[in-house]
C-alpha positions in Angstrom: 28.0 68.7 52.0 29.0 71.5 49.6 32.8 71.1 48.7 33.0 72.5 45.2 34.1 76.2 46.1 37.5 77.5 45.2 38.1 79.4 48.4 39.8 82.4 46.5 39.8 84.5 49.7 42.3 82.3 51.6 45.0 83.5 48.9 46.3 82.1 45.8 47.3 78.6 45.4 45.5 77.7 48.7 42.8 74.8 49.0 41.2 75.7 52.2 39.5 72.4 52.4 42.9 70.7 52.7 44.7 72.9 55.3 45.9 70.7 58.2 44.0 71.5 61.4 43.8 69.4 64.5 45.5 66.4 62.9 43.7 66.3 59.6 42.4 68.1 56.6 39.7 70.7 57.5 37.1 69.0 55.2 37.6 65.6 57.0 36.8 67.3 60.3 33.5 68.6 58.5 32.9 65.2 57.2 33.6 63.4 60.3 30.9 65.7 62.2 28.3 64.4 59.7 29.4 60.8 59.6 29.0 60.7 63.5 25.8 62.6 63.8 22.7 60.2 64.4 20.5 62.7 62.8 21.9 62.0 59.4 21.3 58.8 57.2 23.6 59.3 54.2 25.9 62.0 52.8 26.2 63.6 49.5 29.5 65.3 48.8 29.5 67.9 46.0 33.0 68.3 44.8 35.1 69.8 42.1 35.7 68.1 38.9 38.7 65.9 39.1 38.7 65.7 43.0 36.6 62.7 43.3 39.5 60.3 43.8 41.0 62.7 46.6 37.6 62.4 48.5 37.6 58.5 48.0 40.9 58.5 49.7 39.7 60.7 52.4 36.9 58.3 53.3 39.3 55.1 53.2 41.9 57.2 55.2 39.5 58.0 58.0 37.5 55.2 57.9 34.0 57.1 57.6 31.0 54.8 58.0 28.1 56.3 56.5 26.9 55.6 53.0 28.3 58.5 50.7 28.0 59.6 47.1 30.5 62.1 45.2 28.8 64.6 42.7 30.5 67.1 40.7 29.4 70.6 41.5 28.4 73.6 39.2 29.1 77.0 38.3 27.6 78.7 41.3 27.0 77.5 44.8 23.2 77.1 44.0 24.1 74.8 40.9 26.3 72.6 43.2 23.5 72.2 45.5 21.0 71.5 42.6 23.5 68.9 41.4 23.6 67.3 44.9 19.8 67.2 45.1 19.4 65.0 42.1 21.4 62.5 43.7 19.6 61.9 47.3 17.6 58.9 47.9 13.9 58.8 46.7 12.6 58.1 50.2 14.5 61.2 51.6 12.2 63.7 53.4 14.7 66.3 54.9 18.1 67.5 53.4 20.7 69.2 55.4 23.1 71.6 53.4 26.5 72.1 55.3 29.5 74.2 54.0 32.4 71.8 53.8 34.6 74.5 55.5 32.5 74.6 58.7 33.8 71.7 61.0 32.6 73.0 64.2 28.9 72.5 63.9 27.6 70.8 67.1 24.8 68.1 67.0 22.3 70.2 68.8 22.4 72.6 66.1 22.2 70.0 63.4 19.2 68.3 65.2 17.5 71.6 65.7 17.6 72.6 62.2 16.2 69.3 61.3 13.4 69.2 63.8 12.4 72.9 62.6 12.4 71.9 59.0 10.1 68.9 59.7 7.7 71.5 61.4 7.7 74.3 58.8 9.8 73.3 55.8 12.9 75.2 56.2 15.4 76.3 58.8 18.8 77.8 59.0 21.5 77.9 61.8 22.1 81.7 62.6 23.5 84.0 65.0 22.5 87.0 66.6 24.3 90.3 65.6 26.0 91.9 68.6 28.0 94.5 67.0 26.4 98.1 65.8 25.8 97.6 62.2 26.0 100.5 59.6 25.0 100.6 56.0 27.2 102.6 53.5 26.1 103.1 49.8 29.5 104.0 48.5 31.8 102.0 51.3 33.4 105.1 52.9 30.6 107.1 54.5 27.7 105.9 56.8 24.3 106.2 55.4 22.4 104.9 58.3 22.4 102.5 61.4 20.5 99.4 61.3 18.6 97.9 64.3 20.8 95.0 65.2 17.9 93.6 67.1 16.3 92.4 63.9 19.7 91.3 62.4 21.0 87.7 62.2 24.1 86.3 60.4 23.1 83.2 58.8 25.5 80.1 58.7 24.9 76.2 57.8 23.3 73.8 58.2 20.5 75.1 56.1 17.9 72.3 56.3 14.7 71.7 54.2 12.0 69.5 53.3 13.3 68.0 50.0 10.2 69.2 48.1 10.5 72.8 49.4 14.2 73.1 48.5 13.4 71.8 45.1 10.8 74.2 44.5 12.7 77.0 45.5 15.8 76.5 43.5 13.6 75.7 40.4 12.4 79.1 40.9 16.0 80.5 41.0 17.0 78.8 37.8 13.8 79.6 36.0 14.5 83.3 36.9 18.1 83.1 35.8 18.9 84.5 39.4 21.9 84.0 41.7 21.5 83.7 45.4 24.1 83.7 47.8 22.4 81.0 50.1 19.6 78.5 50.0 17.4 80.3 52.3 17.3 83.3 49.8 15.7 80.7 47.4 12.9 80.1 50.0 12.4 83.8 50.2 11.7 84.0 46.5 8.8 81.7 46.8 7.3 82.7 50.1 8.6 79.8 51.9 9.1 80.7 55.7 12.5 80.0 57.3 13.0 79.5 61.0 16.2 80.8 62.6 17.7 78.1 64.7 20.2 80.0 67.1 23.7 78.6 67.0 24.8 79.1 70.6 28.3 77.8 70.2 30.7 79.0 67.8 30.4 77.7 64.3 32.7 79.4 61.9 33.4 78.9 58.2 37.1 79.1 57.2 37.4 82.0 54.9 40.8 83.6 55.8 43.8 82.5 57.6 42.6 84.0 60.9 39.4 81.7 60.6 41.7 78.7 60.4 43.5 79.5 63.6 40.3 80.0 65.4 38.8 76.8 64.0 41.9 74.8 65.1 41.5 76.2 68.6 37.9 75.4 69.0 38.5 71.6 67.6 41.3 71.1 70.3 39.2 72.8 73.0 36.6 70.3 72.3 39.0 67.4 72.7 39.9 66.9 68.9 43.7 66.5 68.9 43.6 64.3 65.8 41.0 62.8 63.5 42.5 59.3 64.2 41.0 59.7 67.8 37.7 60.8 66.8 
């Protein structure tokens, strides 16, 4: 679970991972989702330097059961993922990378990306685009209309065979590149990535309006408090 970002788009002085939603910090809901998943064996949490004790306290407060380890993140998201990969158990075959600010991922989506990654090496949760998408060069005038039938918005989990994501991120690091998600690293080495459709809302907390939507979703699914999970 990647929890090392600063979340600057939420506003100055706001740590989005610790905003209270449905009876607990947002990040605790994401952790609980992974902790309760029968598809996941252990959890590596990549956190900011100085936050280790805060996450240890979360584990104690909410009685998470699965083995977990804390790893300090890097400058870019890809560096944080790389640091996390260095700590996975040697017997690991499949790794699932999840945004800490995405607490509504359902078990079917987790299991679906794992199954697809076992088959072809890499998979990603994604949602079909339903709005008409325009491309603009300068940000004020339309250049062209894109074919939305071919467009998907990718989310997390992004799930890989361990050797696949290691090779992909090694290529990124050797090339001095910056990628916005882990599947972009797979594209760099020609690794196919299967789209696994997210059929229920799976939002990431980026702005205050996202937090309100996430709380509504959690409560609609019966999550009134982490203590009752």
